[in-house]
N, C-alpha and C positions, 0 to 999 in steps of 0.2 A: 096753340099743340090742329085746330081746328085750321087755320092754311098752310101748313103741312099738310095735313089730308087733300085739302080740294087743290095744294101741288100735285101733290101722290094722283087724285084721280087724272089733273086734266093732263099731266104727262100718259098716264096709260092710256085716256081716251084719245091722241096723238097718236102715241105711237102705232095704237088699234085700226086706224085709221090710217096711217103712211103706209101700213105690214098689210092692210083690206088691198090698198090704193096700188102699189106695186105690188101683190102678187094676181090682183086685174088685170093691171096691164101686159105680164106675161106670161099669160096663158094663149095658150097655141090650137088646145081644142078645150070642150067639157063634157060630162056625160050629163045624158036627158034622156033618163027612161029605158035607162040600161043601150043605147045607142051615143056613138062619141060623133059627136058634131064638130067641124075642124074651123076654126075661125079664115075664112077669106070673104072676098069680093062675089063668090057664089054659096049657094049651098051645099055642102061637101059633107061626107060622112069616111070617114072610114074606119075600117074594118079589118085590124092589125087587132085588135084587142077581141075582137068576135071570131078571129081566127086562131088565134093563143089558146080562146078558153077551148074552144071546141080541140083543137090538138090536144090539149091536157088531154078533158072527156074522151080522148080520142085511147091515147096514153093507157088512159089509167081501168081503161072495160079490155082492151089489149093486155096489159101486166099480170089482173087478174086471169081472165078465160083464157088468155095466148091455147098451153096447150091441155086444158080439159074440153073446154065446147067445140063444137063442129063451126064452118067456116059461113054456114047460114045462119045458124043462131047469134056469132057473134055481128056480123053484118046488118041481123035484124035489132039491134041492140045499138048499133053503132046509127042507125036510122031512126028510130024510134026515144034514142036516150040523148043522143052528140047532136046531128041536123038540129034541133032544134033550136038550141043550146044558139049554133052559126044564123039560122035564118031569125031571130028572132029581132026585131026591126028595122029588116030590111030591106021591107016594102016604101018607107022612106023616105030609101035613098034614091039617087041617079047613080048608078054605077056607067062608067067606065069601063074598056077592056081593058085598064091597068088596071083595074082593079077589079075585074072580077079574076084576071090569071092569078 
């Protein structure tokens, strides 16, 4: 009985480490403190997820207040609530012209 349990544990540990190794080798980017860092020879960040979150927040503000609030109020809400989502961690990234556009 104990040998079967030991074999089962060894199989589980092997599969866990092999799966972890497989996942580790195939990661192209990872998230650290809200910034997505791309695996490359140089330090590089991607802004795709920040842009997606920013557009989602802007769409939710516009969806709720488009016909009821004035343009100044909507713009102030976007600046105060949505821009920090995009700007968070941006000073850690070296931006190229392609990233800005």
